[in-house]
N, CA and C atoms as an extended XYZ file, in Angstrom:
255
Properties=species:S:1:pos:R:3:atomname:S:1:resname:S:1:resid:I:1 pbc="F F F"
N       -10.218       49.726       72.015 N   UNK     1
C        -9.922       49.561       73.362 CA  UNK     1
C       -10.980       49.913       74.206 C   UNK     1
N       -11.783       49.009       75.015 N   UNK     2
C       -12.865       49.488       75.844 CA  UNK     2
C       -12.426       50.292       76.956 C   UNK     2
N       -13.305       51.251       77.597 N   UNK     3
C       -13.089       51.837       78.734 CA  UNK     3
C       -13.460       51.112       79.929 C   UNK     3
N       -12.612       51.522       81.002 N   UNK     4
C       -12.825       50.721       82.225 CA  UNK     4
C       -12.811       51.572       83.260 C   UNK     4
N       -13.706       51.534       84.438 N   UNK     5
C       -13.517       52.400       85.534 CA  UNK     5
C       -12.188       52.375       86.089 C   UNK     5
N       -11.613       53.417       86.671 N   UNK     6
C       -10.432       53.674       87.245 CA  UNK     6
C       -10.640       54.356       88.612 C   UNK     6
N       -10.195       53.617       89.662 N   UNK     7
C       -10.441       54.195       90.930 CA  UNK     7
C        -9.052       54.627       91.556 C   UNK     7
N        -8.924       55.706       92.218 N   UNK     8
C        -7.650       56.041       92.941 CA  UNK     8
C        -8.085       56.670       94.335 C   UNK     8
N        -7.236       56.482       95.337 N   UNK     9
C        -7.478       57.094       96.662 CA  UNK     9
C        -6.341       57.402       97.286 C   UNK     9
N        -6.270       58.194       98.249 N   UNK    10
C        -5.052       58.700       99.094 CA  UNK    10
C        -4.692       57.625       99.972 C   UNK    10
N        -3.227       57.546      100.334 N   UNK    11
C        -2.765       56.676      101.345 CA  UNK    11
C        -3.548       56.754      102.605 C   UNK    11
N        -3.462       55.641      103.281 N   UNK    12
C        -4.089       55.456      104.555 CA  UNK    12
C        -2.957       55.201      105.537 C   UNK    12
N        -2.883       55.901      106.516 N   UNK    13
C        -1.537       55.572      107.491 CA  UNK    13
C        -1.925       54.195      108.188 C   UNK    13
N        -0.903       53.341      108.124 N   UNK    14
C        -0.905       51.930      108.641 CA  UNK    14
C        -1.408       50.958      107.795 C   UNK    14
N        -1.873       51.397      106.507 N   UNK    15
C        -2.406       50.417      105.606 CA  UNK    15
C        -1.363       49.809      104.894 C   UNK    15
N        -1.364       48.419      104.741 N   UNK    16
C        -0.456       47.611      103.855 CA  UNK    16
C        -1.097       47.258      102.479 C   UNK    16
N        -2.334       47.292      102.519 N   UNK    17
C        -3.182       46.767      101.332 CA  UNK    17
C        -4.560       47.226      101.458 C   UNK    17
N        -5.082       47.229      100.145 N   UNK    18
C        -6.709       47.527      100.034 CA  UNK    18
C        -7.411       46.614       99.483 C   UNK    18
N        -8.635       46.434       99.848 N   UNK    19
C        -9.619       45.596       99.317 CA  UNK    19
C       -10.596       46.477       98.593 C   UNK    19
N       -10.858       46.170       97.412 N   UNK    20
C       -11.811       46.742       96.439 CA  UNK    20
C       -12.971       46.072       96.278 C   UNK    20
N       -14.221       46.555       96.446 N   UNK    21
C       -15.464       45.912       96.467 CA  UNK    21
C       -16.325       46.647       95.341 C   UNK    21
N       -16.933       45.837       94.509 N   UNK    22
C       -17.954       46.368       93.677 CA  UNK    22
C       -19.277       45.628       93.725 C   UNK    22
N       -20.258       46.584       94.100 N   UNK    23
C       -21.520       46.011       94.315 CA  UNK    23
C       -21.589       44.997       95.530 C   UNK    23
N       -20.836       45.346       96.505 N   UNK    24
C       -20.859       44.377       97.773 CA  UNK    24
C       -19.883       43.132       97.524 C   UNK    24
N       -19.288       42.815       96.416 N   UNK    25
C       -18.357       41.845       96.261 CA  UNK    25
C       -17.082       42.160       96.136 C   UNK    25
N       -15.981       41.464       96.775 N   UNK    26
C       -14.609       41.866       96.705 CA  UNK    26
C       -14.109       41.540       95.303 C   UNK    26
N       -13.513       42.415       94.502 N   UNK    27
C       -12.978       42.135       93.197 CA  UNK    27
C       -11.552       42.210       93.143 C   UNK    27
N       -10.870       42.660       94.181 N   UNK    28
C        -9.349       42.852       94.389 CA  UNK    28
C        -8.913       43.034       95.700 C   UNK    28
N        -7.969       42.634       96.106 N   UNK    29
C        -7.001       43.052       97.347 CA  UNK    29
C        -5.671       43.320       96.745 C   UNK    29
N        -5.343       44.565       96.879 N   UNK    30
C        -4.024       45.173       96.192 CA  UNK    30
C        -3.214       45.933       97.184 C   UNK    30
N        -1.979       46.186       96.844 N   UNK    31
C        -1.137       47.161       97.402 CA  UNK    31
C        -1.248       48.465       96.901 C   UNK    31
N        -1.588       48.621       95.710 N   UNK    32
C        -1.403       49.870       94.945 CA  UNK    32
C        -2.788       50.752       95.447 C   UNK    32
N        -2.608       51.919       95.163 N   UNK    33
C        -3.777       52.870       95.477 CA  UNK    33
C        -4.583       53.137       94.216 C   UNK    33
N        -4.544       52.373       93.173 N   UNK    34
C        -5.078       52.654       91.971 CA  UNK    34
C        -5.511       51.190       91.475 C   UNK    34
N        -6.818       51.235       91.005 N   UNK    35
C        -7.471       49.960       90.598 CA  UNK    35
C        -8.279       50.419       89.229 C   UNK    35
N        -7.924       49.605       88.268 N   UNK    36
C        -8.583       49.669       87.030 CA  UNK    36
C        -9.483       48.272       86.783 C   UNK    36
N       -10.775       48.423       86.738 N   UNK    37
C       -11.630       47.222       86.691 CA  UNK    37
C       -11.980       47.005       85.193 C   UNK    37
N       -11.187       46.201       84.545 N   UNK    38
C       -11.341       45.680       83.158 CA  UNK    38
C       -12.394       44.721       83.003 C   UNK    38
N       -12.781       44.075       84.050 N   UNK    39
C       -13.823       42.904       83.830 CA  UNK    39
C       -15.206       43.275       84.177 C   UNK    39
N       -15.526       44.675       84.429 N   UNK    40
C       -16.876       44.881       84.873 CA  UNK    40
C       -17.644       45.108       83.602 C   UNK    40
N       -19.100       44.542       83.949 N   UNK    41
C       -20.076       44.602       82.750 CA  UNK    41
C       -20.808       46.025       82.767 C   UNK    41
N       -21.684       46.200       81.686 N   UNK    42
C       -22.111       47.536       81.435 CA  UNK    42
C       -23.245       47.531       82.635 C   UNK    42
N       -23.504       48.844       82.936 N   UNK    43
C       -24.548       49.056       83.995 CA  UNK    43
C       -24.096       49.962       85.116 C   UNK    43
N       -24.792       50.095       86.068 N   UNK    44
C       -24.485       50.867       87.231 CA  UNK    44
C       -23.771       50.205       88.156 C   UNK    44
N       -22.762       50.809       88.868 N   UNK    45
C       -22.038       49.920       89.809 CA  UNK    45
C       -21.528       50.952       91.083 C   UNK    45
N       -21.386       50.453       92.111 N   UNK    46
C       -20.896       51.179       93.371 CA  UNK    46
C       -19.581       50.604       93.978 C   UNK    46
N       -18.398       51.186       94.022 N   UNK    47
C       -17.335       50.767       94.400 CA  UNK    47
C       -17.030       51.332       96.064 C   UNK    47
N       -16.415       50.454       96.570 N   UNK    48
C       -15.923       51.005       98.087 CA  UNK    48
C       -14.652       50.452       98.231 C   UNK    48
N       -13.877       50.969       99.007 N   UNK    49
C       -12.412       50.403       99.262 CA  UNK    49
C       -12.267       50.375      100.797 C   UNK    49
N       -11.569       49.420      101.253 N   UNK    50
C       -11.236       49.017      102.668 CA  UNK    50
C        -9.773       48.960      102.902 C   UNK    50
N        -9.424       49.695      103.890 N   UNK    51
C        -7.829       49.485      104.080 CA  UNK    51
C        -7.701       48.374      105.027 C   UNK    51
N        -6.434       47.736      104.789 N   UNK    52
C        -6.126       46.600      105.674 CA  UNK    52
C        -4.579       46.930      106.210 C   UNK    52
N        -4.440       46.559      107.505 N   UNK    53
C        -3.006       46.746      107.931 CA  UNK    53
C        -2.378       45.335      108.009 C   UNK    53
N        -1.003       45.156      108.322 N   UNK    54
C        -0.377       44.083      108.486 CA  UNK    54
C        -1.107       42.817      108.993 C   UNK    54
N        -1.812       43.270      110.130 N   UNK    55
C        -2.409       42.109      110.978 CA  UNK    55
C        -3.590       41.631      110.392 C   UNK    55
N        -4.133       42.320      109.213 N   UNK    56
C        -5.436       41.974      108.638 CA  UNK    56
C        -6.582       42.609      109.284 C   UNK    56
N        -6.360       43.624      110.020 N   UNK    57
C        -7.489       44.468      110.532 CA  UNK    57
C        -8.082       45.368      109.259 C   UNK    57
N        -9.200       45.488      109.308 N   UNK    58
C        -9.932       46.194      108.218 CA  UNK    58
C       -10.517       47.474      108.775 C   UNK    58
N       -10.473       48.605      107.865 N   UNK    59
C       -11.144       49.808      108.209 CA  UNK    59
C       -12.562       49.614      107.787 C   UNK    59
N       -13.329       50.688      108.115 N   UNK    60
C       -14.754       50.783      107.514 CA  UNK    60
C       -14.587       51.026      106.194 C   UNK    60
N       -15.702       50.653      105.439 N   UNK    61
C       -15.544       50.975      104.007 CA  UNK    61
C       -15.673       52.460      103.704 C   UNK    61
N       -15.078       52.783      102.545 N   UNK    62
C       -15.111       54.046      102.040 CA  UNK    62
C       -16.597       54.399      101.682 C   UNK    62
N       -16.821       55.643      101.617 N   UNK    63
C       -18.189       56.130      100.892 CA  UNK    63
C       -18.159       55.421       99.484 C   UNK    63
N       -19.389       55.161       98.952 N   UNK    64
C       -19.416       54.539       97.553 CA  UNK    64
C       -19.056       55.542       96.652 C   UNK    64
N       -18.292       54.973       95.467 N   UNK    65
C       -18.147       55.830       94.232 CA  UNK    65
C       -19.034       55.098       93.285 C   UNK    65
N       -19.893       55.941       92.548 N   UNK    66
C       -20.862       55.484       91.607 CA  UNK    66
C       -20.345       55.631       90.266 C   UNK    66
N       -20.335       54.480       89.443 N   UNK    67
C       -19.963       54.502       88.091 CA  UNK    67
C       -20.742       53.953       87.207 C   UNK    67
N       -21.240       54.593       86.101 N   UNK    68
C       -22.121       53.868       85.132 CA  UNK    68
C       -21.166       53.711       83.998 C   UNK    68
N       -21.157       52.395       83.520 N   UNK    69
C       -20.435       51.700       82.413 CA  UNK    69
C       -21.427       51.451       81.269 C   UNK    69
N       -21.097       52.212       80.163 N   UNK    70
C       -21.781       51.792       78.807 CA  UNK    70
C       -20.780       51.781       77.738 C   UNK    70
N       -20.666       50.541       77.290 N   UNK    71
C       -19.851       50.212       76.073 CA  UNK    71
C       -20.427       49.993       74.872 C   UNK    71
N       -21.948       49.897       74.920 N   UNK    72
C       -22.499       49.504       73.838 CA  UNK    72
C       -22.796       50.596       72.807 C   UNK    72
N       -22.431       50.432       71.700 N   UNK    73
C       -22.580       51.392       70.683 CA  UNK    73
C       -23.971       51.538       70.128 C   UNK    73
N       -24.316       52.794       69.421 N   UNK    74
C       -25.585       52.683       69.058 CA  UNK    74
C       -25.735       51.908       67.686 C   UNK    74
N       -27.082       51.796       67.284 N   UNK    75
C       -27.194       51.071       66.113 CA  UNK    75
C       -26.545       51.817       65.011 C   UNK    75
N       -26.252       51.210       63.878 N   UNK    76
C       -25.705       51.822       62.594 CA  UNK    76
C       -26.726       52.505       61.887 C   UNK    76
N       -26.695       53.719       61.387 N   UNK    77
C       -27.631       54.574       60.549 CA  UNK    77
C       -27.880       53.803       59.465 C   UNK    77
N       -29.117       53.841       58.853 N   UNK    78
C       -29.688       53.253       57.731 CA  UNK    78
C       -29.925       54.327       56.667 C   UNK    78
N       -29.067       54.804       55.811 N   UNK    79
C       -29.242       55.673       54.876 CA  UNK    79
C       -30.331       55.358       53.851 C   UNK    79
N       -31.029       56.378       53.344 N   UNK    80
C       -31.921       56.267       52.349 CA  UNK    80
C       -31.611       56.876       51.014 C   UNK    80
N       -31.517       56.304       50.112 N   UNK    81
C       -31.214       56.917       48.723 CA  UNK    81
C       -32.583       57.356       47.961 C   UNK    81
N       -32.425       58.272       47.421 N   UNK    82
C       -33.637       58.872       46.750 CA  UNK    82
C       -33.089       59.484       45.375 C   UNK    82
N       -33.951       59.442       44.483 N   UNK    83
C       -33.500       60.118       43.114 CA  UNK    83
C       -34.131       61.506       43.165 C   UNK    83
N       -33.252       62.487       42.745 N   UNK    84
C       -33.819       63.742       42.826 CA  UNK    84
C       -34.624       64.039       41.475 C   UNK    84
N       -35.798       64.621       41.750 N   UNK    85
C       -36.699       64.839       40.559 CA  UNK    85
C       -36.681       66.304       40.209 C   UNK    85
């Protein structure tokens, strides 16, 4: 199972949903205060969360949360066999 970034944040008074942005692009608009980004590629990413109220008014973005994703395994070792002399 591959690891994915998980973001959580405290409730914001008056918010009915939250917009999650990765690297400047919206990746989800959700009612939960937890987001797991299964679709993210390897590399460095910055996430921000914006609170939305029932009328659609948006808060300022949160401070960025930086995440480094690295799911690439190292190369396989190449054992060397030698005869003992």
